[in-house]
C-alpha positions in Angstrom: 128.4 15.3 -53.3 132.1 15.8 -54.0 131.5 15.1 -57.7 129.1 18.0 -57.9 131.6 20.4 -56.3 134.5 19.6 -58.5 133.7 21.4 -61.7 133.0 24.6 -59.9 136.3 24.7 -57.9 138.7 22.8 -60.1 141.1 25.3 -61.6 140.6 27.9 -58.8 141.2 25.2 -56.2 144.4 24.0 -57.9 145.7 27.5 -58.4 145.2 28.3 -54.7 147.0 25.0 -53.7 149.9 25.8 -56.0 150.3 29.3 -54.5 150.2 27.7 -51.0 152.2 24.6 -51.5 154.6 25.2 -54.4 157.3 26.9 -52.3 159.2 30.1 -53.0 161.7 28.8 -55.5 159.2 26.9 -57.6 157.0 29.9 -57.7 159.9 32.1 -58.8 160.8 29.6 -61.5 157.2 29.4 -62.7 156.9 33.1 -62.7 160.1 33.4 -64.7 158.9 31.0 -67.4 155.5 32.8 -67.5 157.4 36.0 -68.1 159.4 34.4 -70.9 156.1 33.0 -72.3 154.6 36.5 -72.3 157.6 38.0 -74.0 157.6 35.3 -76.7 153.9 35.9 -77.2 154.6 39.6 -77.8 158.0 39.8 -79.4 158.6 36.5 -81.3 158.6 38.4 -84.6 161.4 40.6 -83.4 163.8 38.7 -81.2 163.4 34.9 -81.8 165.2 34.1 -85.1 163.7 30.7 -86.0 160.2 31.8 -84.9 160.6 35.1 -86.8 161.1 33.1 -90.1 158.0 31.1 -89.3 156.1 34.4 -88.6 157.2 35.8 -91.9 156.0 32.7 -93.7 152.7 32.7 -92.0 152.3 36.5 -92.8 153.1 35.7 -96.5 150.3 33.1 -96.5 147.8 35.5 -94.9 148.7 38.3 -97.2 148.4 36.1 -100.3 145.1 34.6 -99.1 143.5 38.0 -98.6 145.2 40.0 -101.3 142.7 42.0 -103.4 141.8 40.4 -106.7 141.5 43.2 -109.3 141.2 43.8 -113.0 144.1 45.6 -114.8 144.9 49.0 -113.2 144.2 51.8 -115.7 146.4 54.3 -113.8 149.8 52.8 -114.1 151.7 51.5 -117.2 155.0 49.7 -117.3 157.5 50.4 -120.1 160.3 47.9 -119.9 163.6 46.9 -121.3 163.3 43.1 -121.7 165.7 40.5 -122.9 164.6 40.9 -126.5 165.4 44.6 -126.2 168.9 43.8 -125.0 169.4 41.4 -127.8 168.3 43.9 -130.4 170.4 46.8 -129.0 173.4 44.5 -128.2 173.7 46.1 -124.8 172.9 44.6 -121.5 174.4 47.0 -118.9 174.2 49.9 -118.9 171.0 49.9 -120.9 170.8 51.6 -124.3 170.6 55.4 -123.7 169.7 56.2 -127.3 166.7 53.9 -127.1 165.6 55.5 -123.8 166.0 59.0 -125.3 163.8 58.2 -128.3 161.2 56.6 -126.1 161.1 59.6 -123.7 160.6 62.0 -126.6 157.6 60.0 -128.0 156.1 59.3 -124.5 156.3 63.0 -123.8 154.1 63.7 -126.8 151.5 61.2 -125.6 150.8 63.3 -122.5 151.3 60.9 -119.6 150.6 62.1 -116.1 154.1 61.4 -114.9 157.1 59.3 -115.8 159.3 57.4 -113.3 162.6 55.9 -114.5 163.8 53.0 -112.4 167.3 53.1 -114.0 170.6 54.4 -112.6 172.6 56.5 -115.0 175.8 55.8 -113.2 178.2 54.9 -116.0 179.0 56.9 -119.2 177.7 55.8 -122.6 178.3 57.2 -126.1 174.6 58.2 -126.4 174.5 60.2 -123.2 174.4 63.5 -125.0 171.2 62.4 -126.8 169.6 61.3 -123.5 170.6 64.6 -121.8 169.0 66.5 -124.6 165.8 64.5 -124.4 165.5 64.9 -120.7 166.1 68.6 -120.8 163.3 68.9 -123.3 160.7 67.0 -121.3 157.4 68.7 -120.6 156.0 65.7 -118.5 157.1 65.6 -114.9 159.9 63.0 -115.0 161.7 61.4 -112.1 165.0 59.8 -112.7 166.4 57.0 -110.4 169.0 58.1 -107.8 171.0 56.1 -105.3 173.6 57.2 -102.8 176.8 55.3 -102.0 176.2 55.7 -98.3 172.9 53.9 -98.5 173.7 51.4 -101.3 177.3 50.4 -100.5 176.9 47.0 -102.2 175.4 48.4 -105.4 177.3 51.5 -106.3 180.9 52.6 -106.0 182.5 56.0 -105.6 183.2 56.5 -109.4 179.6 55.6 -110.2 178.3 58.0 -107.6 180.4 60.8 -109.1 179.1 60.2 -112.6 175.6 60.0 -111.3 175.9 63.4 -109.6 177.4 65.0 -112.7 174.6 63.5 -114.9 171.9 65.0 -112.7 173.5 68.4 -112.9 173.3 68.2 -116.7 169.6 67.1 -116.9 167.9 68.7 -113.9 165.1 71.1 -115.0 161.7 72.2 -113.7 160.3 68.9 -115.0 163.2 66.4 -114.5 164.2 65.7 -110.9 166.0 62.9 -109.1 164.1 60.4 -107.0 165.2 57.5 -104.8 164.6 54.0 -106.2 165.8 52.3 -103.1 163.9 49.3 -101.9 164.2 47.4 -98.6 164.0 43.6 -98.7 163.9 41.5 -95.6 166.8 39.2 -94.7 165.1 36.4 -96.7 165.1 38.7 -99.8 161.3 39.1 -99.6 159.9 42.5 -100.4 157.2 43.1 -97.8 157.5 46.7 -96.6 157.9 50.2 -97.9 161.4 51.6 -97.7 162.3 54.4 -95.3 162.5 57.9 -96.6 166.1 58.7 -95.8 167.3 62.3 -95.3 170.3 61.7 -97.4 168.2 60.7 -100.4 165.7 62.6 -102.5 162.0 61.7 -102.3 161.2 58.1 -103.1 160.0 57.4 -106.7 156.4 56.7 -105.7 156.0 59.8 -103.6 157.6 61.9 -106.3 155.2 60.7 -109.0 152.1 60.9 -106.8 152.7 62.7 -103.5 150.4 61.5 -100.7 150.7 62.8 -97.1 149.5 59.4 -95.8 152.7 57.8 -97.2 155.3 60.5 -96.3 156.6 58.4 -93.4 154.8 55.2 -94.1 156.8 52.0 -93.3 154.1 49.5 -93.3 153.4 46.6 -95.7 153.2 46.9 -99.4 149.6 46.1 -100.4 150.1 43.7 -103.3 147.2 42.8 -105.5 146.5 39.8 -107.6 144.8 39.7 -111.0 141.3 38.3 -111.4 142.4 36.9 -114.7 145.8 35.2 -114.7 146.2 36.1 -118.4 145.6 39.8 -117.7 148.2 41.2 -115.3 147.5 43.9 -112.8 149.7 46.4 -114.7 149.9 46.7 -118.5 153.5 46.3 -119.7 154.9 47.3 -123.0 158.5 46.8 -124.4 160.3 50.1 -124.7 161.1 49.4 -128.3 157.5 50.2 -129.3 157.9 53.9 -128.2 161.3 54.3 -130.0 159.4 54.7 -133.3 156.9 57.6 -133.3 154.6 56.0 -135.8 154.3 52.9 -133.7 154.2 54.6 -130.3 151.3 56.9 -131.3 149.2 53.8 -131.7 149.4 53.4 -127.9 148.3 56.9 -127.1 145.2 55.7 -125.2 147.3 53.5 -123.0 149.6 56.3 -122.1 147.5 59.5 -121.9 146.8 60.6 -118.3 148.6 57.6 -116.8 151.7 57.2 -114.7 154.4 55.6 -116.8 157.2 53.6 -115.1 160.3 52.7 -117.1 162.7 50.0 -116.0 164.1 46.6 -116.7 162.3 43.3 -116.9 165.3 41.1 -117.4 165.8 37.5 -116.4 168.0 37.1 -113.3 168.3 40.9 -112.7 166.5 43.1 -110.2 164.2 40.2 -109.2 162.6 40.0 -105.8 160.6 37.5 -103.9 157.3 38.8 -102.7 154.8 37.4 -100.1 153.0 35.6 -102.9 156.2 33.9 -104.3 155.9 30.9 -101.9 152.5 30.0 -103.4 152.8 31.3 -107.0 156.4 30.3 -107.5 157.1 33.7 -109.2 159.4 36.5 -108.4 158.7 40.2 -109.2 160.9 42.8 -110.9 161.7 45.9 -108.9 159.7 48.1 -111.3 156.6 46.2 -110.5 157.2 46.5 -106.8 157.3 50.3 -107.3 154.1 50.0 -109.3 152.3 48.2 -106.5 153.5 50.9 -104.1 152.3 53.6 -106.5 148.9 52.0 -106.8 148.6 51.7 -103.1 149.5 55.4 -102.7 146.9 56.4 -105.3 144.3 54.4 -103.4 145.3 56.0 -100.1 145.5 52.4 -98.7 148.0 53.0 -95.9 147.5 49.9 -93.8 147.1 50.4 -90.1 149.3 48.3 -87.9 147.7 46.3 -85.0 148.2 48.5 -82.0 150.9 47.5 -79.5 148.5 47.6 -76.6 146.3 45.1 -78.3 149.2 42.8 -79.0 150.2 43.0 -75.4 146.6 42.2 -74.4 146.4 39.2 -76.7 149.8 37.9 -75.5 148.6 38.2 -71.9 145.3 36.5 -72.8 147.2 33.6 -74.4 149.4 33.0 -71.4 146.4 33.4 -69.0 144.3 30.9 -71.1 147.1 28.4 -71.2 147.5 28.6 -67.4 143.8 28.1 -66.8 143.7 25.2 -69.3 146.6 23.6 -67.6 144.8 23.8 -64.2 141.7 22.0 -65.4 141.4 18.4 -64.5 139.4 17.2 -67.5 139.8 14.2 -69.7 140.9 14.8 -73.3 137.4 14.6 -74.7 136.1 17.2 -72.2 139.2 19.4 -72.6 139.0 19.2 -76.4 136.3 21.9 -76.8 138.4 24.4 -74.8 141.5 23.7 -76.8 139.5 24.0 -80.1 138.0 27.4 -79.1 141.5 28.7 -78.1 143.0 27.4 -81.3 140.3 29.1 -83.3 140.7 32.3 -81.3 144.5 32.7 -81.3 145.0 31.0 -84.7 142.2 32.9 -86.4 142.8 36.4 -85.1 145.8 37.2 -87.4 143.7 36.1 -90.4 140.7 38.1 -89.2 143.0 41.2 -88.8 144.4 40.6 -92.3 140.9 40.2 -93.9 139.8 43.3 -92.2 142.5 45.4 -93.8 145.0 45.6 -90.9 148.7 45.3 -91.5 149.6 42.1 -89.8 153.4 42.3 -90.2 154.6 42.1 -86.6 151.6 40.2 -85.3 153.2 37.3 -83.4 150.9 34.5 -84.4 153.4 31.8 -83.9 154.6 33.6 -80.8 151.1 33.3 -79.3 151.2 29.6 -79.8 154.7 29.4 -78.3 153.8 31.5 -75.4 150.7 29.4 -74.8 152.8 26.2 -74.8 155.4 27.6 -72.4 152.7 28.9 -70.0 150.8 25.6 -70.2 154.0 23.7 -69.5 155.1 26.0 -66.6 151.8 26.0 -64.8 151.3 22.3 -65.5 154.8 21.5 -64.1 154.1 23.5 -60.9 150.7 21.8 -60.6 152.2 18.4 -61.1 154.9 19.2 -58.5 152.3 20.3 -56.0 150.1 17.4 -57.0 152.9 15.1 -56.2 153.0 16.5 -52.7 149.3 16.2 -52.5 149.5 12.6 -53.6 152.0 11.8 -51.0 149.7 13.3 -48.4 146.7 11.3 -49.6 148.8 8.1 -49.7 150.0 8.7 -46.2 146.4 9.3 -45.0 145.3 6.1 -46.7 148.4 4.1 -45.7 148.3 2.7 -49.3 149.8 3.2 -52.8 147.0 4.2 -55.2 147.0 5.3 -58.8 147.7 9.0 -59.1 144.3 10.1 -60.3 142.6 8.3 -57.4 145.0 9.8 -54.8 144.4 13.2 -56.2 140.6 12.7 -56.2 140.7 11.5 -52.6 142.8 14.5 -51.6 140.2 16.9 -53.2 137.3 14.9 -51.7 138.4 13.8 -48.2 134.9 12.3 -47.6 136.1 9.3 -49.6 138.2 8.4 -46.5 135.0 7.6 -44.6 134.6 4.1 -43.4 132.3 2.1 -45.6 132.3 -1.0 -47.7 130.6 -1.9 -51.0 130.4 -5.0 -53.2 132.3 -4.5 -56.4 133.3 -6.7 -59.3 137.1 -6.4 -59.4 140.2 -7.9 -61.1 142.6 -9.3 -58.5 146.3 -10.0 -59.1 148.2 -12.1 -56.6 152.0 -12.7 -56.9 154.6 -14.6 -55.0 158.4 -14.9 -55.3 159.4 -18.6 -55.3 161.9 -19.6 -52.6 162.5 -16.2 -51.1 161.7 -17.3 -47.6 164.4 -20.0 -47.8 166.8 -17.5 -49.4 166.3 -15.0 -46.6 167.8 -17.4 -44.1 171.0 -17.7 -46.3 172.0 -14.0 -46.5 172.4 -11.1 -44.2 169.3 -9.3 -43.0 170.4 -6.0 -44.5 170.7 -7.7 -47.9 167.3 -9.3 -47.4 165.7 -5.9 -46.8 167.6 -4.3 -49.7 166.5 -7.0 -52.2 162.9 -7.2 -50.9 162.4 -3.4 -51.1 163.8 -3.3 -54.7 161.6 -6.2 -55.7 158.4 -4.8 -54.2 159.2 -1.3 -55.6 159.5 -2.7 -59.1 156.2 -4.6 -58.9 154.5 -1.7 -57.3 155.6 0.6 -60.1 154.0 -1.8 -62.6 150.7 -1.8 -60.7 150.5 1.9 -60.5 151.6 2.4 -64.1 148.7 0.3 -65.2 146.1 2.1 -63.0 145.8 -0.6 -60.3 145.4 -0.3 -56.5 148.0 -2.0 -54.3 146.1 -3.8 -51.7 148.8 -5.2 -49.5 152.3 -6.8 -49.3 152.4 -10.1 -47.6 156.1 -10.8 -47.2 157.3 -11.0 -50.8 153.8 -11.4 -52.1 152.0 -8.4 -53.8 148.2 -8.2 -53.9 146.6 -5.6 -56.2 143.2 -5.1 -57.8 141.5 -3.1 -60.5 137.9 -1.8 -60.5 137.9 0.0 -57.2 137.6 2.7 -55.8 137.2 3.8 -59.4 136.3 1.5 -62.2 137.3 2.0 -65.9 136.3 0.3 -69.1 139.8 -1.0 -69.7 140.4 -2.4 -66.2 140.5 -6.0 -67.5 143.1 -5.2 -70.1 145.2 -3.2 -67.7 145.0 -5.9 -65.0 146.1 -8.6 -67.5 148.9 -6.5 -68.9 150.1 -5.6 -65.4 150.0 -9.2 -64.2 152.2 -10.2 -67.1 154.5 -7.2 -66.7 154.9 -8.2 -63.0 156.2 -11.6 -64.0 158.6 -9.9 -66.5 159.7 -7.5 -63.7 160.4 -10.5 -61.5 162.5 -12.1 -64.2 164.5 -8.9 -64.6 165.0 -8.8 -60.8 166.3 -12.3 -60.5 168.8 -11.7 -63.3 170.2 -8.6 -61.6 171.2 -9.6 -58.1 174.5 -8.7 -56.3 177.4 -11.1 -56.3 177.3 -13.7 -53.6 173.5 -13.9 -53.4 172.1 -17.4 -54.2 169.8 -17.7 -57.3 166.4 -16.3 -56.8 163.2 -18.1 -57.9 160.7 -16.9 -60.4 157.7 -14.8 -59.8 154.4 -16.6 -60.1 151.2 -14.7 -60.8 147.4 -15.4 -60.5 144.6 -13.3 -62.1 140.9 -13.6 -61.3 137.7 -11.5 -61.8 134.9 -11.7 -59.3 133.0 -9.9 -56.6 134.6 -8.6 -53.4 133.8 -6.2 -50.6 136.0 -3.2 -51.0 136.4 -0.2 -48.7 138.3 1.4 -45.8 138.5 -1.0 -42.9 140.4 -1.0 -39.6 138.8 1.8 -37.6 139.1 5.5 -37.6 142.6 5.4 -36.1 144.1 3.1 -38.7 142.5 3.1 -42.1 143.3 0.5 -44.8 141.7 0.5 -48.1 141.4 -3.2 -49.0 139.3 -5.9 -50.6 137.8 -8.9 -48.9 136.1 -12.0 -50.3 136.4 -15.2 -52.2 137.9 -13.5 -55.3 141.0 -12.7 -53.4 141.4 -16.3 -52.3 140.8 -17.6 -55.9 143.5 -15.3 -57.3 145.9 -16.5 -54.5 145.2 -20.2 -55.4 145.7 -19.5 -59.1 149.1 -18.0 -58.2 150.0 -21.1 -56.2 148.8 -23.4 -58.9 151.6 -22.3 -61.2 154.0 -24.4 -59.2 152.2 -27.6 -59.9 151.4 -26.5 -63.5 155.0 -25.6 -64.3 153.8 -22.2 -65.5 154.4 -18.6 -64.6 150.9 -17.0 -64.7 147.4 -18.3 -64.8 144.1 -16.5 -65.1 140.5 -17.7 -64.7 138.1 -17.7 -67.6 136.2 -14.8 -66.0 139.4 -12.6 -66.1 140.5 -13.8 -69.6 137.2 -13.0 -71.3 137.1 -9.5 -69.9 140.7 -8.7 -70.8 140.1 -8.0 -74.5 143.5 -9.6 -75.3 144.2 -12.3 -77.8 147.4 -13.8 -76.2 145.6 -16.4 -74.1 145.8 -20.2 -74.6 143.5 -22.6 -72.8 145.2 -24.8 -70.2 142.3 -27.1 -69.3 140.2 -27.4 -66.1 141.6 -27.9 -62.7 140.3 -28.1 -59.1 142.2 -25.6 -57.1 143.5 -26.5 -53.6 140.7 -26.3 -51.0 138.0 -26.0 -53.7 135.4 -28.4 -55.1 134.3 -26.6 -58.2 136.5 -26.9 -61.3 138.1 -23.7 -62.8 139.0 -23.1 -66.4 142.4 -21.7 -66.6 144.3 -19.7 -69.3 147.9 -18.8 -69.7 149.2 -15.6 -71.4 151.6 -16.6 -74.2 152.2 -13.6 -76.5 155.1 -15.3 -78.2 153.2 -18.6 -78.9 152.0 -18.8 -82.5 148.4 -17.8 -83.0 147.8 -20.8 -85.2 149.0 -23.1 -82.4 146.8 -21.3 -79.9 143.8 -21.9 -82.1 144.8 -25.5 -82.6 145.2 -26.1 -78.9 141.7 -24.7 -78.3 140.3 -27.1 -80.9 142.2 -30.1 -79.3 140.7 -29.4 -75.8 137.2 -29.2 -77.3 137.7 -32.6 -78.9 139.0 -34.4 -75.8 135.5 -35.6 -74.6 134.5 -36.7 -78.2 137.7 -38.1 -79.6 140.1 -38.5 -76.7 142.6 -40.7 -78.5 142.8 -38.4 -81.5 142.9 -35.3 -79.4 145.8 -36.8 -77.4 147.7 -37.6 -80.5 147.3 -34.0 -81.8 148.3 -32.6 -78.4 151.4 -34.9 -78.3 152.4 -33.5 -81.7 151.9 -30.0 -80.5 154.0 -30.6 -77.4 156.8 -32.0 -79.6 156.8 -28.8 -81.6 157.5 -26.9 -78.4 159.9 -29.1 -76.4 160.8 -26.3 -74.0 157.3 -25.5 -73.0 156.9 -27.1 -69.6 153.4 -25.8 -69.0 152.2 -27.3 -72.3 153.8 -30.6 -71.4 152.1 -30.7 -68.0 148.8 -30.0 -69.7 149.4 -33.2 -71.7 150.2 -35.0 -68.5 147.1 -33.8 -66.7 144.8 -34.9 -69.6 146.5 -38.3 -69.6 145.9 -38.6 -65.8 142.2 -37.8 -65.9 139.1 -39.6 -67.2 136.8 -38.0 -69.8 135.1 -34.9 -68.4 137.1 -34.8 -65.2 139.1 -31.9 -63.9 142.6 -32.4 -62.6 142.9 -31.9 -58.8 145.8 -29.9 -57.7 147.6 -30.9 -54.5 
């Protein structure tokens, strides 16, 4: 009945309990972390430096993945100074003005729609008079690059500014006007956005060449495009040398007529910018081509719309809310996986869906959503665990026992499990005992006895709980625990075996770390058995104890006691060994436990014993009845290889003391 109610009330029940039991300060701390999670999910692009870099990289990936693939744009042509031009003119900076003057005269005759010059005439050159004459004679609307010292302090000095101003006074006409060629790269030198139109500068080059109201104050992303054919770039590009000769330039009339011509440099290591595609293509882009992409975007009227702030707030809130609800669910990983996958697809896929739908996803905090989700999941989960710890203590107090955490939590949620009843279950039972502790307790002060015993029992209890076992009882210094009830799991056998061995190891660690003046403490002996028992709550309504009763408990206790005679530390029955799924066991023959008549096959965990020797020992014991003399000789040789192995030596002794087929009777 309780199992049917749990799915319907799981997260709501836990949320209610957290609000009721968390306490004021824990609720305040949780709320503070949730607020931080919400702010990260909304503003990670703006205020979290490392995450901001990750956001930019993810945006670049999205932008490149969904960039339009186009054929060569027939509206814009690039005319460039390249490195060959510089070699031919023997000028690198400033660029050859006479060549520019000749090209402008010839381009003017080819009737382009407009000409934009991405070159700063900020230093004198001998051919300036020729260039001034050419510009003043232009019939094509021509826009010459301008920059101001107040906005480009790292690129232009006062003297250059003065010359630039005087040059514009000389060339300005009805057709020739200044335009801003200022670009704005991000801190990582990636050119992602349109520059601001500053009041101190003339109209930006793109708006001057092709005015568009939609881009007057546009600050969104540059819409870069990729070529459908890698050998045919988006913008046709010609060296400026071609247009210096009228006879050659006229051959390109069809490529110039009615088009926007942009003139600038395409020079190695100069005016090169990273773009969102650079991380994947490995190529940078010249400033002139950045302007060309902006011009094409303006001509297309493709002003990208930013994702609204209210929507980003809503998604951030949804991410935090989803994380909180997910943290409150008490599902195993395979049941929780579909919820996590759906959320990963939703929050991870939204930015890509926005980009593919034509939205501008700069500023969309995709990494921030993940970070906010993680913070919220951790905050709510931490509060739930803290309250769950209180709930577990309540459940443990009600039961009067230490139980695994998941069992205690389930009992708390389903109190009907405290009802008195018993049932027959197959369980793994571990019984331990500390050798000589009773005698030791008479030799030291009572306070020290209590201190040592509590520390010892705590360490063994931690091992049991860490391996999912139920602590049945403490009998003096003995610990009784079992696996398989009240909840059974497929790996109970493995967990029980590992816990039993770890309890012996914990006992060894305990005996090596005792206070000065305390006599030596004996070793911990462990017995492990698998069999049926009656398990349930016994003791009456007023005093409930969840325990196990039956012969399996007695067998485990006798296996533990047998270690003393066998000179071993831990012994397990065949039933427990076969169900453990572990390979570390070696057979130790058959014995008749004290008070029993039926022989028991026993096995010892020896993880450090060579596997080849374990296999050899198994073969030897199988041969005892067929070839006793030969088997004994092989066993003697094996014992000689391990002279410190007292348990193995006692096995040899037991076989020597018994007749063929008989089991050794323990006293």
